[in-house]
FIDO-128182 format. One record per residue: residue number from 1; residue in three letters; x, y, z of N, C-alpha, C in turn. Coordinates in steps of 0.2 Angstrom, whole numbers, padded with zeros to 4 digits. Example, Ala and Ser with C-alpha at 12.3 -4.5 7.8 and 13.67 -1.06 7.14 Angstrom:
BEGIN
> 1 ALA 0066 -0028 0039 0062 -0022 0039 0066 -0016 0039
> 2 SER 0064 -0011 0035 0068 -0005 0036 0064 0000 0039
This chain:
BEGIN
> 1 MET 0464 0662 0192 0468 0663 0200 0471 0659 0201
> 2 PRO 0479 0655 0201 0480 0649 0202 0481 0649 0212
> 3 GLU 0479 0643 0214 0477 0642 0219 0483 0639 0226
> 4 ARG 0484 0642 0230 0488 0646 0234 0487 0642 0241
> 5 PRO 0488 0642 0246 0487 0640 0251 0486 0643 0255
> 6 ALA 0480 0642 0261 0477 0646 0265 0480 0648 0269
> 7 ARG 0480 0655 0271 0487 0661 0272 0488 0657 0281
> 8 GLY 0493 0658 0279 0497 0657 0288 0496 0649 0286
> 9 HIS 0494 0645 0282 0493 0638 0285 0495 0634 0276
> 10 ARG 0497 0626 0278 0498 0622 0271 0494 0616 0271
> 11 ASP 0493 0617 0265 0491 0607 0265 0494 0603 0266
> 12 GLN 0494 0600 0274 0500 0596 0275 0499 0590 0275
> 13 ARG 0494 0584 0271 0491 0581 0268 0491 0575 0274
> 14 GLU 0491 0578 0281 0494 0575 0287 0489 0570 0289
> 15 ARG 0492 0564 0290 0489 0559 0293 0490 0556 0302
> 16 GLY 0484 0556 0306 0484 0555 0310 0477 0556 0314
> 17 THR 0475 0556 0320 0471 0553 0326 0466 0560 0330
> 18 ARG 0470 0565 0327 0469 0570 0330 0463 0577 0328
> 19 CYS 0463 0579 0329 0457 0584 0326 0460 0590 0320
> 20 GLY 0457 0588 0312 0462 0597 0307 0462 0590 0305
> 21 GLY 0467 0589 0300 0470 0583 0295 0474 0589 0292
> 22 GLY 0470 0598 0290 0475 0599 0285 0474 0605 0291
> 23 ILE 0467 0608 0293 0467 0616 0298 0467 0614 0304
> 24 ARG 0467 0614 0310 0464 0615 0314 0463 0621 0318
> 25 ASN 0459 0625 0318 0456 0634 0316 0456 0634 0326
> 26 ALA 0456 0640 0331 0456 0638 0336 0455 0647 0338
> 27 GLY 0455 0653 0332 0456 0658 0332 0454 0661 0328
> 28 SER 0455 0665 0321 0451 0669 0316 0454 0665 0310
> 29 LEU 0451 0665 0306 0454 0662 0298 0452 0663 0294
> 30 THR 0456 0663 0287 0453 0663 0280 0456 0660 0277
> 31 VAL 0453 0655 0271 0455 0651 0268 0453 0654 0261
> 32 GLY 0457 0658 0255 0452 0659 0249 0456 0655 0243
> 33 HIS 0454 0651 0239 0454 0651 0233 0461 0643 0233
> 34 SER 0461 0640 0235 0463 0633 0241 0459 0627 0240
> 35 THR 0467 0623 0239 0463 0616 0237 0466 0611 0246
> 36 LEU 0462 0610 0249 0463 0607 0254 0462 0599 0254
> 37 SER 0465 0593 0252 0463 0585 0248 0467 0580 0254
> 38 ASP 0466 0576 0254 0471 0570 0255 0470 0570 0260
> 39 ASN 0470 0575 0265 0468 0575 0273 0464 0570 0278
> 40 THR 0469 0569 0281 0465 0563 0289 0465 0562 0294
> 41 ALA 0459 0562 0295 0461 0566 0304 0457 0562 0309
> 42 GLY 0455 0561 0316 0449 0559 0319 0443 0559 0319
> 43 ASP 0442 0569 0314 0439 0571 0318 0439 0578 0311
> 44 GLY 0438 0583 0306 0437 0585 0304 0441 0584 0296
> 45 GLY 0440 0581 0295 0447 0577 0289 0451 0583 0288
> 46 ALA 0448 0590 0286 0450 0596 0279 0453 0601 0287
> 47 LEU 0445 0603 0288 0448 0608 0294 0444 0606 0298
> 48 PHE 0446 0606 0304 0443 0608 0310 0440 0615 0313
> 49 ASN 0437 0618 0315 0437 0624 0318 0432 0626 0324
> 50 THR 0437 0625 0331 0435 0625 0338 0429 0629 0337
> 51 ALA 0427 0626 0345 0422 0632 0350 0426 0641 0351
> 52 LEU 0422 0644 0348 0423 0652 0348 0429 0652 0343
> 53 ALA 0428 0649 0338 0434 0650 0333 0430 0653 0326
> 54 VAL 0432 0657 0323 0429 0660 0318 0430 0659 0310
> 55 ALA 0430 0654 0307 0434 0654 0301 0428 0654 0292
> 56 SER 0433 0658 0289 0431 0661 0282 0432 0655 0277
> 57 VAL 0430 0654 0272 0430 0649 0268 0426 0652 0259
> 58 THR 0433 0653 0255 0430 0655 0250 0433 0653 0245
> 59 GLY 0429 0651 0242 0431 0647 0231 0437 0642 0233
> 60 THR 0437 0636 0237 0439 0635 0239 0437 0627 0238
> 61 LEU 0442 0620 0235 0440 0615 0233 0442 0610 0241
> 62 MET 0439 0608 0243 0439 0603 0250 0436 0594 0245
> 63 ASN 0442 0591 0244 0441 0583 0241 0444 0579 0244
> 64 GLY 0442 0572 0243 0449 0564 0247 0448 0566 0253
> 65 ASN 0446 0571 0256 0448 0571 0265 0442 0565 0269
> 66 THR 0449 0563 0273 0445 0558 0279 0445 0558 0287
> 67 ALA 0441 0557 0288 0438 0558 0296 0437 0551 0298
> 68 THR 0439 0551 0303 0439 0539 0306 0435 0540 0313
> 69 GLY 0436 0546 0316 0433 0548 0322 0427 0543 0324
> 70 VAL 0425 0542 0329 0418 0536 0327 0413 0541 0331
> 71 ILE 0413 0546 0336 0409 0551 0336 0406 0559 0334
> 72 PHE 0408 0563 0330 0409 0567 0328 0409 0570 0319
> 73 GLY 0415 0567 0314 0415 0563 0309 0419 0571 0305
> 74 GLY 0414 0573 0302 0416 0580 0299 0419 0575 0294
> 75 GLY 0419 0576 0287 0424 0574 0285 0429 0576 0283
> 76 ALA 0427 0582 0278 0430 0590 0277 0431 0593 0284
> 77 ILE 0424 0596 0287 0424 0599 0289 0421 0600 0297
> 78 LEU 0423 0598 0305 0419 0600 0308 0422 0605 0312
> 79 ASN 0414 0610 0313 0415 0615 0314 0409 0617 0322
> 80 SER 0412 0620 0326 0412 0620 0330 0408 0627 0333
> 81 GLY 0413 0632 0331 0413 0638 0330 0406 0641 0327
> 82 LEU 0411 0644 0322 0408 0650 0316 0412 0648 0311
> 83 LEU 0406 0647 0306 0410 0647 0298 0405 0650 0294
> 84 PHE 0408 0651 0289 0405 0658 0283 0409 0654 0277
> 85 MET 0405 0651 0273 0407 0648 0267 0404 0650 0262
> 86 ASP 0409 0654 0256 0401 0654 0248 0406 0650 0245
> 87 THR 0404 0651 0237 0410 0649 0233 0414 0642 0233
> 88 SER 0414 0638 0234 0415 0630 0235 0411 0626 0235
> 89 THR 0421 0619 0233 0418 0613 0231 0418 0607 0237
> 90 ILE 0415 0606 0240 0416 0599 0248 0413 0593 0245
> 91 ASP 0418 0589 0241 0416 0583 0235 0420 0579 0237
> 92 SER 0417 0571 0238 0421 0566 0237 0425 0564 0247
> 93 ASN 0423 0569 0252 0425 0568 0257 0421 0562 0262
> 94 THR 0426 0559 0267 0422 0554 0272 0422 0554 0278
> 95 ALA 0415 0552 0282 0416 0554 0289 0416 0545 0289
> 96 VAL 0419 0541 0289 0421 0532 0290 0412 0531 0295
> 97 LYS 0414 0534 0303 0411 0529 0307 0406 0533 0307
> 98 ALA 0406 0540 0306 0402 0543 0313 0397 0550 0308
> 99 ARG 0398 0555 0308 0392 0560 0305 0395 0565 0298
> 100 GLY 0391 0568 0295 0394 0574 0293 0400 0572 0285
> 101 GLY 0398 0569 0281 0403 0565 0276 0405 0573 0276
> 102 GLY 0402 0577 0272 0404 0587 0271 0404 0592 0277
> 103 LEU 0400 0591 0282 0402 0596 0286 0398 0591 0292
> 104 ASN 0400 0593 0295 0396 0592 0302 0398 0600 0307
> 105 THR 0390 0601 0308 0391 0609 0309 0387 0605 0319
> 106 THR 0392 0606 0325 0392 0604 0332 0387 0611 0336
> 107 LEU 0383 0606 0340 0378 0607 0346 0381 0615 0348
> 108 LEU 0375 0623 0349 0379 0628 0349 0385 0631 0343
> 109 ALA 0386 0628 0337 0387 0631 0331 0384 0632 0326
> 110 PHE 0387 0639 0323 0383 0642 0316 0387 0641 0308
> 111 SER 0387 0637 0304 0388 0637 0298 0384 0642 0294
> 112 GLY 0386 0645 0290 0382 0652 0284 0385 0650 0278
> 113 VAL 0384 0646 0277 0384 0642 0267 0380 0646 0262
> 114 GLY 0386 0645 0256 0381 0651 0250 0386 0648 0245
> 115 GLN 0381 0649 0240 0385 0645 0232 0389 0641 0234
> 116 THR 0389 0637 0238 0392 0630 0238 0390 0623 0237
> 117 THR 0393 0619 0234 0391 0613 0233 0395 0604 0235
> 118 PHE 0388 0601 0240 0394 0596 0242 0391 0591 0239
> 119 THR 0397 0586 0233 0392 0581 0231 0398 0577 0232
> 120 ASN 0396 0570 0234 0398 0565 0232 0402 0562 0239
> 121 ASN 0401 0563 0245 0401 0565 0251 0401 0558 0254
> 122 THR 0403 0555 0257 0397 0548 0264 0401 0548 0271
> 123 ALA 0393 0547 0274 0395 0546 0281 0392 0540 0285
> 124 GLY 0397 0535 0286 0395 0529 0290 0389 0528 0292
> 125 ASN 0387 0534 0296 0383 0535 0300 0379 0540 0297
> 126 LEU 0377 0547 0300 0373 0550 0297 0371 0558 0293
> 127 GLY 0370 0560 0290 0372 0567 0286 0377 0565 0281
> 128 GLY 0375 0559 0275 0380 0559 0270 0383 0568 0270
> 129 GLY 0380 0573 0265 0378 0578 0264 0382 0584 0270
> 130 ILE 0377 0583 0275 0376 0589 0280 0374 0582 0286
> 131 TYR 0377 0585 0291 0375 0583 0299 0376 0591 0303
> 132 ASN 0369 0591 0305 0368 0598 0309 0366 0596 0316
> 133 GLY 0367 0597 0322 0367 0599 0328 0369 0604 0330
> 134 GLY 0368 0612 0327 0370 0616 0327 0363 0620 0324
> 135 THR 0365 0626 0321 0359 0629 0315 0367 0628 0309
> 136 THR 0362 0629 0305 0367 0626 0298 0361 0632 0291
> 137 SER 0364 0636 0288 0362 0642 0285 0364 0640 0277
> 138 LEU 0359 0638 0270 0360 0635 0265 0359 0642 0260
> 139 GLY 0363 0647 0256 0358 0649 0251 0362 0647 0244
> 140 GLY 0357 0646 0238 0360 0647 0232 0366 0642 0230
> 141 SER 0364 0633 0237 0369 0630 0237 0365 0623 0233
> 142 GLN 0371 0618 0232 0365 0611 0231 0372 0605 0237
> 143 VAL 0366 0602 0237 0368 0595 0241 0363 0590 0236
> 144 ARG 0370 0583 0233 0370 0580 0231 0376 0575 0229
> 145 LEU 0369 0569 0229 0372 0564 0227 0380 0559 0233
> 146 ASN 0377 0561 0238 0378 0563 0243 0375 0555 0246
> 147 SER 0382 0551 0252 0377 0545 0254 0379 0544 0262
> 148 ALA 0374 0540 0263 0373 0540 0273 0371 0532 0273
> 149 PHE 0371 0532 0282 0365 0527 0285 0356 0530 0284
> 150 ASN 0359 0538 0285 0351 0539 0286 0352 0549 0285
> 151 GLY 0350 0550 0280 0349 0557 0280 0357 0559 0275
> 152 GLY 0356 0555 0270 0359 0554 0262 0362 0562 0262
> 153 GLY 0360 0569 0259 0356 0573 0258 0360 0577 0265
> 154 ILE 0352 0579 0269 0354 0581 0277 0354 0578 0279
> 155 PHE 0354 0577 0286 0352 0577 0293 0353 0580 0299
> 156 SER 0345 0581 0301 0346 0589 0306 0345 0585 0314
> 157 ALA 0350 0583 0320 0347 0585 0325 0342 0588 0328
> 158 ASN 0339 0595 0324 0336 0599 0328 0334 0603 0323
> 159 LEU 0330 0604 0324 0326 0611 0314 0328 0614 0313
> 160 SER 0334 0613 0313 0338 0621 0314 0342 0622 0307
> 161 VAL 0340 0620 0302 0340 0620 0298 0338 0625 0290
> 162 THR 0342 0631 0287 0337 0635 0282 0337 0635 0277
> 163 LEU 0334 0631 0270 0335 0633 0263 0332 0639 0261
> 164 THR 0338 0641 0257 0335 0647 0252 0340 0646 0245
> 165 THR 0334 0646 0243 0334 0644 0232 0341 0638 0233
> 166 SER 0339 0636 0238 0344 0628 0234 0341 0621 0236
> 167 ILE 0346 0614 0232 0345 0611 0228 0347 0603 0234
> 168 VAL 0341 0602 0238 0342 0596 0239 0340 0589 0238
> 169 ARG 0344 0586 0234 0339 0580 0228 0348 0573 0225
> 170 ASP 0342 0569 0224 0348 0562 0223 0351 0560 0226
> 171 ASN 0352 0560 0232 0356 0557 0238 0353 0550 0240
> 172 THR 0358 0547 0242 0354 0539 0246 0356 0540 0254
> 173 PRO 0352 0535 0258 0345 0534 0256 0340 0541 0252
> 174 ASN 0342 0544 0257 0335 0552 0257 0338 0559 0257
> 175 ASN 0336 0561 0253 0338 0568 0254 0338 0574 0261
> 176 CYS 0333 0573 0266 0332 0577 0273 0330 0572 0278
> 177 VAL 0333 0571 0282 0329 0570 0290 0330 0573 0295
> 178 PRO 0325 0578 0298 0319 0575 0295 0315 0578 0290
> 179 VAL 0311 0578 0286 0309 0581 0279 0308 0589 0283
> 180 PHE 0312 0594 0280 0310 0599 0280 0308 0607 0271
> 181 SER 0308 0611 0275 0306 0615 0270 0311 0616 0266
> 182 GLY 0308 0619 0260 0316 0616 0256 0316 0610 0249
> 183 CYS 0318 0607 0257 0322 0600 0255 0316 0593 0248
> 184 SER 0318 0592 0242 0313 0589 0235 0317 0580 0239
């Protein structure tokens, strides 16, 4: 199937300091079989999903996105609402000074992730692949080859991360902080 822009949105390749370099969702959003790449924002390089918003992402590549902010980050995704993502690739995104090179799930937010790969993402602070401040559930996913100051694979500010048949390894300087079940 050919790549299509997200329904009702397009990859803007926008440079700026606001949240959501590619998409800022404050309602209900479906992104299917799309590419969000080379976007820059203060937080949420490709996608910012605001509080109370719902985003569904399927079969999507997010790569080369950058978050330049110092508080939240989310090189590819800053999620403050409900995020459901499957069969996607989150690769080579950067949270320059903050958290979550691939994904930042903020306090009170939920991220449900299935069959998705987080690779080669970088955070200047915590959680190279994923930073969790809310609740994150990974099923059949991989978090590999990511890097950060701490929690190269996943950094969780609480113990609300669930891994089911997922692989978290080969991250720098470590895989999971704190170490929790399913993390190698």
